[in-house]
C-alpha positions in Angstrom: -4.9 10.0 0.9 -6.0 6.4 0.7 -9.3 5.8 2.4 -9.4 2.0 2.0 -13.2 1.5 1.7 -14.1 3.8 4.6 -16.9 5.5 2.7 -20.2 6.1 4.3 -23.8 6.5 3.0 -27.2 7.1 4.6 -29.1 3.9 5.6 -32.4 3.0 7.1 -32.9 3.5 10.8 -32.3 0.4 12.9 -35.3 -1.5 14.2 -33.6 -3.0 17.2 -30.0 -2.5 18.4 -29.6 -5.1 21.1 -29.9 -8.9 21.0 -31.4 -10.7 24.0 -29.0 -12.6 26.1 -29.5 -16.2 27.0 -28.2 -17.2 30.5 -25.4 -19.7 30.5 -24.8 -19.7 26.7 -22.3 -17.9 24.4 -23.6 -14.7 22.9 -24.9 -15.1 19.4 -23.6 -12.9 16.5 -25.6 -9.7 16.3 -27.5 -9.9 13.1 -28.6 -6.3 13.1 -25.0 -5.2 13.5 -23.9 -7.5 10.7 -26.6 -6.0 8.5 -25.3 -2.5 9.2 -21.7 -3.6 8.3 -23.0 -5.3 5.1 -25.0 -2.2 4.0 -21.9 -0.1 4.8 -19.6 -2.2 2.7 -22.1 -2.4 -0.2 -22.5 1.4 -0.3 -18.8 1.9 0.1 -18.2 0.1 -3.2 -20.7 2.3 -5.0 -18.9 5.4 -3.7 -15.5 3.9 -4.5 -15.9 1.7 -7.6 -12.1 1.4 -8.2 -11.9 -0.5 -4.9 -14.7 -2.8 -6.2 -12.7 -3.5 -9.3 -9.6 -4.3 -7.3 -11.4 -6.9 -5.2 -12.9 -8.5 -8.3 -16.4 -7.0 -8.0 -17.1 -5.9 -11.5 -20.5 -4.2 -11.0 -19.1 -0.7 -11.1 -16.2 -1.1 -13.7 -17.7 1.6 -15.8 -17.6 4.2 -13.1 -15.0 6.6 -11.7 -16.0 9.0 -9.0 -15.1 12.7 -9.1 -13.7 12.2 -5.6 -12.1 15.6 -5.3 -15.3 17.5 -6.0 -17.0 19.5 -3.2 -20.2 17.5 -3.8 -18.4 14.1 -3.4 -16.5 15.2 -0.3 -19.7 16.4 1.4 -21.4 13.1 0.5 -18.4 11.2 1.8 -18.4 13.0 5.1 -22.1 12.6 5.6 -21.8 8.9 4.8 -19.1 8.4 7.5 -21.0 10.5 10.1 -24.2 8.6 9.6 -22.7 5.1 9.7 -20.6 5.9 12.8 -23.8 7.0 14.6 -25.6 3.8 13.6 -22.8 1.5 14.9 -22.6 3.5 18.1 -26.3 2.8 18.8 -25.2 -0.7 19.7 -24.0 -1.3 23.3 -20.5 -2.8 22.9 -20.8 -4.8 26.1 -23.9 -6.7 24.8 -21.9 -8.0 21.8 -20.0 -11.2 21.5 -16.2 -11.2 21.2 -16.1 -11.3 17.4 -18.6 -8.5 17.1 -16.8 -6.4 19.7 -13.6 -6.7 17.6 -15.5 -5.5 14.5 -17.1 -2.7 16.5 -13.7 -1.5 17.8 -12.0 -1.7 14.4 -14.9 0.1 12.7 -15.3 3.0 15.2 -11.5 3.6 15.3 -11.2 3.6 11.5 -14.3 5.7 10.8 -13.5 8.3 13.4 -9.9 8.6 12.1 -11.2 9.1 8.6 -13.7 11.8 9.7 -10.9 13.6 11.5 -9.0 13.8 8.1 -11.6 16.0 6.4 -10.4 19.0 8.3 -6.9 18.7 6.6 -8.0 19.4 3.0 -5.7 16.8 1.5 -7.7 17.2 -1.8 -5.6 20.4 -2.4 -2.8 18.1 -3.4 -4.8 15.6 -5.5 -1.8 13.6 -6.9 2.0 13.5 -7.0 4.7 11.5 -8.7 4.1 8.5 -6.4 0.5 8.4 -5.5 -1.7 9.3 -8.5 -4.9 8.2 -10.2 -3.4 9.0 -13.6 -0.8 6.3 -13.0 -3.5 3.9 -11.7 -5.4 4.5 -14.9 -2.4 3.5 -16.9 -2.2 0.2 -15.1 -5.9 -0.5 -15.5 -6.1 0.6 -19.1 -3.1 -1.4 -20.2 -5.1 -4.6 -20.1 -2.7 -6.3 -17.6 -4.2 -4.9 -14.4 -7.3 -5.4 -12.3 -9.7 -4.0 -15.0 -11.0 -7.1 -16.9 -11.1 -7.2 -20.7 -12.9 -10.5 -21.3 -16.3 -9.5 -22.7 -17.6 -6.8 -25.0 -19.2 -5.2 -21.9 -15.8 -5.1 -20.2 -14.4 -3.2 -23.1 -17.3 -0.7 -23.1 -17.1 -0.3 -19.3 -13.5 0.9 -19.7 -14.5 3.5 -22.3 -17.1 5.0 -19.8 -14.4 5.1 -17.1 -12.1 6.9 -19.5 -14.8 9.6 -20.0 -15.1 10.1 -16.3 -11.3 10.4 -16.0 -11.4 13.6 -18.1 -13.9 15.1 -15.6 -11.7 14.0 -12.7 -8.7 15.7 -14.2 -10.5 19.0 -14.5 -11.4 18.8 -10.8 -7.8 17.9 -9.9 -6.6 21.1 -11.6 -9.3 23.1 -9.8 -8.1 21.6 -6.5 -4.4 22.4 -7.3 -5.5 26.0 -7.8 -7.3 26.0 -4.5 -4.1 24.7 -2.9 -2.1 27.6 -4.5 -4.5 30.1 -2.9 -4.3 28.4 0.5 -0.5 28.0 0.4 -0.9 24.2 0.3 1.3 23.1 -2.6 3.6 20.3 -3.5 7.4 20.6 -3.4 9.0 21.6 -6.8 11.2 18.4 -6.6 8.0 16.3 -6.8 6.3 18.3 -9.5 9.2 18.0 -11.9 9.0 14.2 -11.5 5.3 14.0 -12.1 5.4 16.0 -15.4 7.4 13.4 -17.5 5.2 10.5 -16.0 2.2 12.2 -17.5 3.9 13.2 -20.7 4.9 9.5 -21.3 1.2 8.6 -21.5 0.5 11.2 -24.2 0.4 9.8 -27.8 0.7 12.5 -30.4 0.0 10.7 -33.6 -0.5 6.9 -33.7 -3.0 5.6 -31.1 -1.9 2.0 -31.7 1.4 3.0 -30.0 -0.5 4.0 -26.8 -0.3 1.9 -23.6 -4.1 2.1 -23.7 -4.3 0.2 -27.0 -3.2 -2.9 -25.1 -6.7 -4.4 -24.7 -7.2 -4.0 -28.5 -3.9 -5.8 -29.3 -5.2 -8.7 -27.1 -8.9 -8.8 -28.3 -10.5 -12.1 -27.4 -10.6 -14.4 -30.5 -14.3 -15.3 -29.9 -15.5 -11.7 -30.4 -17.4 -11.2 -33.6 -15.7 -9.3 -36.5 -18.3 -6.5 -36.1 -17.5 -6.2 -32.4 -13.7 -6.2 -33.0 -14.1 -3.5 -35.6 -16.4 -1.3 -33.5 -14.2 -1.6 -30.4 -11.0 -0.9 -32.4 -12.4 2.3 -33.7 -13.8 3.3 -30.3 -10.5 2.8 -28.6 -8.6 4.7 -31.2 -11.0 7.5 -30.8 -10.9 7.4 -27.0 -7.1 7.5 -27.1 -6.9 10.5 -29.5 -9.9 12.5 -28.3 -9.9 11.8 -24.5 -7.0 10.0 -23.0 -4.1 11.8 -24.7 -5.6 15.3 -24.4 -6.3 14.6 -20.7 -2.8 13.6 -19.9 -1.4 16.5 -22.0 -3.7 18.9 -20.1 -2.5 17.7 -16.7 1.2 17.7 -17.8 0.9 21.2 -19.4 -0.9 22.6 -16.3 1.8 21.2 -13.9 4.6 22.6 -16.1 3.4 26.0 -17.0 0.9 27.0 -14.2 1.6 25.0 -11.1 5.4 24.6 -11.0 6.0 28.3 -10.5 3.9 28.1 -7.3 5.4 24.9 -6.0 7.5 25.2 -2.9 11.3 24.9 -2.5 10.8 23.3 1.0 10.6 19.5 1.5 8.3 19.0 4.5 4.8 19.6 5.8 6.1 22.0 8.5 6.3 24.6 5.7 2.5 24.4 5.1 -0.2 26.3 6.9 -1.3 24.0 9.8 1.5 21.6 8.6 2.2 20.3 12.1 -1.5 19.3 12.5 -1.6 17.7 9.1 1.5 15.7 9.8 0.4 14.7 13.3 -2.8 13.4 11.8 -1.0 11.4 9.2 1.3 9.9 11.8 -1.8 8.6 13.7 -3.5 7.5 10.5 -0.5 5.5 9.3 0.7 4.0 12.6 -2.7 3.7 14.3 -1.0 4.6 17.6 -0.8 7.7 19.8 2.9 7.8 19.4 4.2 11.3 18.8 6.5 12.2 15.9 9.3 12.8 18.4 8.9 9.3 20.0 9.1 7.7 16.6 12.2 9.8 15.7 14.0 8.6 18.8 13.0 5.0 18.2 14.5 5.4 14.7 17.8 6.6 16.0 18.1 3.7 18.4 17.2 1.1 15.7 19.7 2.6 13.2 22.4 2.3 15.8 21.5 -1.3 16.7 21.4 -2.6 13.1 24.6 -0.8 12.2 26.3 -2.8 15.0 25.2 -6.1 13.4 26.3 -4.9 10.0 29.7 -4.1 11.4 30.1 -7.6 12.7 29.2 -9.2 9.3 31.7 -6.9 7.6 34.4 -8.1 10.0 33.4 -11.8 9.5 33.9 -11.7 5.7 37.3 -10.0 6.2 36.5 -6.6 4.7 39.1 -4.1 5.9 37.4 -0.7 5.2 34.6 1.1 7.1 30.9 0.3 6.7 30.4 3.0 4.0 33.2 1.4 2.0 31.6 -2.0 2.5 28.3 -0.7 1.1 30.2 0.7 -1.9 31.9 -2.7 -2.4 28.6 -4.5 -2.4 27.1 -2.0 -4.9 30.0 -2.1 -7.3 31.8 -5.5 -7.3 30.7 -7.4 -10.5 30.2 -10.6 -8.6 27.1 -9.2 -7.1 25.4 -8.5 -10.5 25.3 -12.0 -12.1 22.1 -11.7 -14.1 21.9 -11.1 -17.9 18.1 -11.1 -18.5 14.9 -10.2 -16.6 13.9 -13.9 -16.9 17.0 -14.8 -14.8 16.1 -12.3 -12.1 12.5 -13.7 -11.9 13.9 -17.2 -11.7 16.1 -16.3 -8.8 13.1 -15.1 -6.9 11.2 -18.3 -7.6 14.3 -20.2 -6.3 14.0 -18.3 -3.0 10.4 -19.5 -2.8 11.3 -23.1 -3.4 14.2 -23.1 -0.9 12.1 -22.0 2.1 9.0 -24.1 1.4 9.9 -27.0 3.8 10.3 -24.6 6.8 7.3 -22.5 5.8 5.1 -25.5 6.4 6.3 -25.8 10.0 5.7 -22.1 10.8 2.2 -21.7 9.1 -0.7 -24.1 9.5 -3.0 -21.9 7.5 -2.0 -20.9 3.9 -3.9 -19.1 1.2 -5.7 -20.8 -1.7 -5.3 -17.7 -3.9 -2.8 -18.4 -6.7 0.5 -16.5 -6.7 2.7 -15.2 -9.6 6.0 -13.3 -10.0 6.0 -10.8 -12.8 8.3 -8.1 -14.2 6.8 -4.6 -13.6 5.4 -3.0 -16.8 7.9 -0.8 -18.6 5.7 2.4 -18.5 5.9 2.6 -14.7 9.1 0.7 -13.9 11.4 3.7 -13.6 9.5 5.1 -10.7 8.2 1.9 -9.2 9.3 -0.2 -6.2 8.8 -3.9 -6.0 5.3 -4.5 -4.9 2.5 -6.9 -4.3 -0.9 -6.6 -6.0 -3.6 -8.6 -4.3 -5.5 -11.4 -6.1 -9.3 -11.6 -6.1 -11.1 -13.6 -3.4 -12.6 -16.0 -5.9 -9.1 -17.0 -7.1 -9.7 -15.9 -10.7 -6.9 -13.2 -10.5 -3.7 -14.3 -8.8 -1.7 -12.3 -6.2 1.2 -10.8 -8.2 4.7 -9.9 -6.9 5.9 -7.2 -9.3 9.7 -6.7 -9.7 10.9 -3.6 -11.6 13.9 -4.6 -13.7 15.2 -1.6 -15.7 18.5 -3.4 -16.5 18.9 -7.0 -15.5 22.7 -6.7 -15.7 22.6 -4.1 -12.9 20.2 -6.1 -10.6 22.3 -6.6 -7.4 21.9 -9.7 -5.3 22.9 -7.7 -2.2 19.9 -5.5 -2.6 18.0 -7.9 -0.2 16.3 -10.3 -2.6 15.5 -12.8 0.0 14.0 -10.3 2.5 12.2 -8.6 -0.3 10.5 -11.8 -1.3 9.5 -12.5 2.4 8.0 -9.0 2.6 6.2 -8.5 -0.6 5.3 -12.1 -1.5 5.4 -15.1 0.8 4.7 -15.2 3.7 4.3 -11.4 3.8 1.6 -9.6 1.8 0.4 -12.6 -0.1 -0.4 -14.6 3.0 -1.8 -11.7 5.0 -4.1 -10.2 2.3 -5.2 -13.5 0.7 -6.1 -15.2 4.0 -8.1 -12.2 5.0 -10.0 -12.1 1.7 -10.6 -15.8 1.9 -12.1 -15.7 5.4 -15.8 -15.5 4.7 -16.6 -15.2 8.5 -15.3 -11.7 8.6 -17.6 -8.7 7.7 -16.7 -7.6 4.2 -15.4 -4.2 5.4 -12.7 -6.2 7.1 -12.2 -8.8 4.5 -11.6 -6.3 1.7 -10.3 -3.3 3.7 -6.7 -3.1 2.5 -5.9 -0.3 4.9 -4.3 -0.3 8.3 -0.8 0.5 7.1 1.0 -0.3 10.4 -0.6 -3.8 10.6 -0.2 -4.7 6.9 3.3 -3.3 6.5 4.3 -4.3 10.0 3.4 -7.9 9.3 5.4 -7.9 6.0 8.5 -6.4 7.7 8.1 -8.9 10.6 8.2 -11.6 8.0 11.6 -10.4 6.8 12.9 -11.2 10.3 11.9 -14.8 9.8 14.6 -15.4 7.2 17.0 -17.5 9.2 14.1 -19.6 10.7 13.0 -20.2 7.1 16.4 -21.4 6.0 17.4 -18.2 4.2 20.1 -15.6 5.0 22.8 -18.3 5.0 24.9 -16.2 2.6 26.5 -13.2 4.6 25.8 -10.9 1.7 22.1 -11.9 1.4 21.9 -11.3 5.2 23.5 -7.9 4.7 20.8 -7.3 2.2 18.2 -8.2 4.7 19.8 -6.0 7.3 19.9 -3.3 4.7 16.2 -3.6 4.3 15.7 -3.5 8.0 17.9 -0.4 8.5 16.1 1.2 5.6 12.8 1.0 7.6 14.6 2.3 10.7 16.1 5.2 8.7 12.5 6.1 7.5 11.6 6.8 11.2 14.4 9.3 11.3 14.1 11.1 8.0 10.3 11.1 7.6 9.8 12.8 10.9 12.8 15.1 10.4 11.7 16.2 6.9 8.2 17.1 8.2 8.9 18.4 11.6 12.6 19.4 11.9 13.3 21.2 8.7 15.5 18.5 7.3 15.9 19.2 3.5 15.5 16.7 0.7 19.3 16.8 0.2 20.1 16.3 3.9 17.7 13.3 4.0 19.3 11.8 0.9 22.8 12.1 2.5 21.6 10.6 5.8 20.2 7.6 4.0 23.3 7.1 1.9 25.5 7.4 4.9 23.6 4.6 6.7 22.7 2.0 4.1 23.9 0.5 0.8 21.8 2.6 -1.5 22.5 4.5 -4.7 21.9 8.2 -4.9 19.1 7.5 -7.4 17.5 5.0 -5.0 17.8 7.3 -2.0 16.4 10.2 -4.0 13.3 8.1 -5.0 12.8 7.1 -1.4 13.1 10.5 0.1 10.8 12.0 -2.5 8.3 9.2 -1.6 8.3 10.3 2.0 7.8 13.9 0.8 4.8 12.8 -1.3 3.0 10.6 1.2 4.1 11.7 4.7 3.9 9.2 7.5 3.2 6.2 5.4 6.7 4.9 5.7 6.5 4.9 9.5 4.0 2.1 9.6 6.5 -0.6 8.6 8.8 -0.5 11.6 6.2 0.6 14.2 4.0 -2.4 13.2 6.9 -4.9 13.0 8.3 -3.9 16.4 4.8 -4.4 17.9 4.4 -7.9 16.5 7.9 -8.9 17.5 7.4 -7.4 21.0 4.2 -9.5 21.4 5.8 -12.7 20.2 8.7 -12.3 22.6 6.3 -11.5 25.4 4.2 -14.6 24.8 7.2 -16.9 24.3 8.3 -15.9 27.9 4.7 -15.9 29.3 3.5 -19.2 27.8 6.8 -21.2 27.7 6.1 -24.7 26.3 2.5 -23.8 25.6 3.7 -21.2 23.0 3.2 -22.5 19.4 4.7 -20.3 16.7 2.4 -21.5 13.9 -0.6 -20.8 16.1 0.8 -17.3 17.0 1.0 -16.5 13.3 -2.5 -17.8 12.8 -3.8 -15.5 15.5 -1.9 -12.6 14.1 -3.5 -13.1 10.6 -6.9 -14.7 11.1 -8.9 -11.6 11.9 -7.4 -9.4 9.2 -5.9 -5.9 9.4 -6.8 -3.7 12.3 -5.4 -0.7 14.2 -2.4 -1.6 16.4 -4.2 -0.6 19.6 -7.1 -3.0 18.8 -4.6 -5.7 17.7 -2.6 -5.7 20.9 -5.8 -6.0 23.0 -7.0 -8.9 20.9 -3.6 -10.7 21.0 -3.3 -10.3 24.8 -6.8 -11.8 25.3 -5.7 -14.8 23.2 -2.5 -15.3 25.2 -4.5 -15.1 28.5 -6.6 -18.0 27.4 -3.6 -20.2 26.7 
């Protein structure tokens, strides 16, 4: 599972843990604590060089940790344990408000990560949705976070490729450990992962490989000798390392692992499956809510949103039931007006332009990081959702909103294009992630964390609810699309919990989703298989959004005319991602001061 920079490493003993207090003055920042956080972050990047690459730190671009190995896991665990002990040497009450917040976030995150080691998630090292082999495709294509600007950049990637072959052998070894322990993936997921791997195998011509992209786009200022040497090196890497590694993984899954994969859908079928799922629920929601509480919340939200959908169906004069209305929106040609991917991307840019005037009223702090809309690369589009890839803090790499467009003529405007843009792009993930990375006053472990699913996805889903205030959702079908996105997140609360604790099958979950939202069978299948692959992750969206909305409503009543929406949004975003329990305490303290 994603660890989001929470990697620990041994550090020197602290000389002094408490700062002297000065009567009648504000407490100063604790420099010793700041040093611990800095050391922690620096060492975390050494342990997790891919994270460094993604934040634009290129020092470790030639490295790829064998993070499923027994040795790495032991080092990782010791690293967490040691750093948590160091931070707990500090007396929280002696810290100023900013340092207390960092203390609370750090101790919550690190303890949660330590708790995860008991679950042996390494026994299922990748799946069709969450997989280093797919990430390597993005990086090696030349269009991802891995830079290809200098000769050193090109040689760095070749070293990373060599390490990938070692990682793959360890992944196979861990899959075998999982077979012995009875901790295996569902068959339905394995059969989806096999073709993904096979698609990255090039049998004869290396120039046809996705990984040849950097050579196709060699910088013109490279010398002829460098161009020749790199071209030969990349052809050799593709034929002797990359293709054989993907073939080995695909063949292993197909011939050895698939016969052992399970026919069940949820974690409840695994040894200690209930404990594994309960842990993931806490990890992904950063609350103490039980799976059953979340399930009941989901049922209530599905019912509430269906009621609003019914009223819109009536207002446009549609005579059938809600399911027939969904089918009408999926199939009527007027809802698929596009002919080319370029037209789809232009429609998203138009959404951006239309809401800009109102955006300025609701946000008084906006990112400096550039922003782009791009079509998702063909090699991963079939299994990809629309997504946001963060830019680099120095602004050299833009934040990118990726849109998968398999067939532009089938791209449906009622799919929730406006709400999707608000969530994945602006003001959702682009504002939240970019503002955090640009805030140099935060400790780096907070600036570049990227974790805290419930906060990050909760904010993005909350942003979807701002559509009318931003001048969007004026078309009833676009609003239906937005409600479709909202009910989609509510449905997740029901099916994710039911799959993993109530014995709901993959097929039953697909049916429940199709009965309650306008989604194709292909779309519902991909979604349900996602929840099977990364349990609990889909819960964070609605749980986080409900908390932000609950606090906004509370402060609007509590503060009356003193409530300022732009400042509320600033307070939500200014300190970066954090556990919801810590977030609520921070926001309540702010409101009390107003």
